[in-house]
N, C-alpha and C positions, 0 to 999 in steps of 0.2 A: 504494500500500500504506500502511495506517495503522500507526502505532507508538505512538499514544497511546490509552489506554483510559479511557472515560467510563462511570461508573455513572449511568444515568438512573433516578432513583427517583421513582416516580409514585404519587400518592395518589388516592383516589376523589373526584374533583371533575369538573365538567362537561367539561373538555378531555381527561380520561383516555381516553375511547374513541377519541380521535384522537392517541394517543401516537405512532403511526407517523409523524405529521408531524414531531414532535420528533426521532425517531430518524433519519429521512431527512435532516433539516437538519444534525444533528450528523455524520452519515456524510459528507455533502457537504463539511463543514468538516474532514474528515480524521480523525474520531474512530472508534475501534472501540467500539461501544456495547453495554453489558451492561444489560439491563432488570431492575430490581427493583421489585416492586409491593408496596404495603401489602396486608394481608389483604383489606380491603374492595375495593381496586382489582382485586385478583386475582379476587375473587368477581364483580365487574362483568364482567370480561373473559370469565370462564368461562360465566356465566349469560346474558349478553346476546348473545353471538355465538359460535355453535358453531365450533370450530376456531381461535378467536382466539389462544389461547396458542401453538398450533403455527405460526400465521402470523407471530406476533411472534418466535418462536424462529428461524424461517427468515430473517426480515428481519435479525436481529442476528447470527445464527450462533452464538448462545449460549443455554443454557437460561434461561428466565424464572424468576427466583427470587422467592419470596414468604414463605418461612419459614426459620428457622434450620435448618442442617444438623445432623446428629448428630455428636458429637465424633469418632466413628470414620470419618466420611465425608470424602473429599477435597474441597477447595474446587474447584468446577468453573469459576470465573471468574478471570481474571487480576486482579492488583491494579490499583486505579484510579489514574490520574494526575490525575483531577478528578472531581467529582460535580456533577450537576445535579438538583435536587429540583423537579420540575415535573409536574403541578401540585402545589403545596404547599397543603394545607388549613390552616385555623386550628387544628384539632385537633392535627395533626402539628406545626405550628409551636410551639404551647404546650408540648407534651410534649417536643419537641426542646430548647427553651430551658431546660426544667426538668431536662434530663439524663436523661430517661426513655428506656429502650431496650428496651421490651417487645415489639418486633417486629424482624424483620431490617432493615427499612428504617430504623427509628429507631436501631438499634444501629450500622448502618454510618455514618450521618451524625453521630451523637453521637461515635463513635470518630474519624471523619474530621477533626473539629475538633482533637482532641488529636494526631493524626498530622500535622497541617499540610497535609492534602490541600485544594487549592483547591475551594471549594464555592460554587455559584451556586444561589439559590432563587428561583423564579418563583411567587408566590402565585396563588391563585384562591379568593376568597370574596366574599360580598356586603358591601355597605357597612354593613349592620346588624351582621354578625359583626365587621367591622373596627372598629366603635366600642366593642367590649368592651375595657375597660382592659387585660386580659391580652395582647391582640394587640400593642398598641404597646410594652409592656414586653418581650415576647418578640422582636419585631423588633429592638429596641435591643440586647437581650442577644446575639442572634446576630450582628448587625453588629459589636458590640464584640469578639466572638470571631473576627472575620475573615471571616464569611460575607457574600457579596454578595447582598443581598435586593433584588430588583427590584420594588419596590412604589412606585407613583406614576408620574409622567411618565417615559416611556421604558421602562417595565416594565408591570406589571399595575395597572390602575386598577379598584378595586372598583365593582361595579354594584349596582343596586337588587335586592332579593330577587326571585328568579324572572325576572330580566331579563337574565341573562348570555348572551353570544354565544360559544359554544365555538369557533366558526370564526374569531373575531377574536383568539383567544389568541395572545400574541406569542412563539411558539416561537423565531423567528429572533433576537429580542432576547436571549433567554436563551443561545442558542448563541454569539452574538457577544460575550457577557460572559465566556465561558470563557477561560482563559489561552491565549495563542497558542502 
C-alpha cells in the first residue's frame, strides 16, 4: 500500500504519449500517482488515442486533471508529497521560472515551490531550443529555488531537432531522484 502521493505533471513533448511508463515506474517505487496534463498534452492524449484518458485514469485510480476546477468544486486529488514534471518542455520551463501560472499544471508547480513540496523536473527539448538564452536562465532560476532539474549527464541530454528517441527517455532516473 502506498502512502505517498506524487503529482506527475506532463507537458506535450515526445515522451508524453508514453507517460504510462513514468506512472508505472513511480507506482513500483511506492508512489500513489495523480496525473496532471498541460492543455496541449491533454489534447494529444484525447486526439491521438481514443480512450487514452480513461486508460490513464484506470492506471492511476484518479481523475486526469488538465484545467483549473471551479471554486465551488471539491478538489478530487489528495495533496502531493512530491511533484515530478516530466516531460518538461522549454515553454513550460520558461513560464514556470517567470512565475506564470496560466494553466493548472503551471499553477501547481509554481505554488509547489512556495509550499516547499519536493519537485523533480525531467526536461525534453532539442539542443537548438536548449541554446536559447532563456533556457539556461530558467534552469538556474528553478535550481536556485530548490527544484531538481535533471538536465545533462544522468538526466535528459538534448538531441538534434527531429532526432529525439521517446523510448530512451529516462523515466527511471526521474523517479529515482524523488525523495525516499
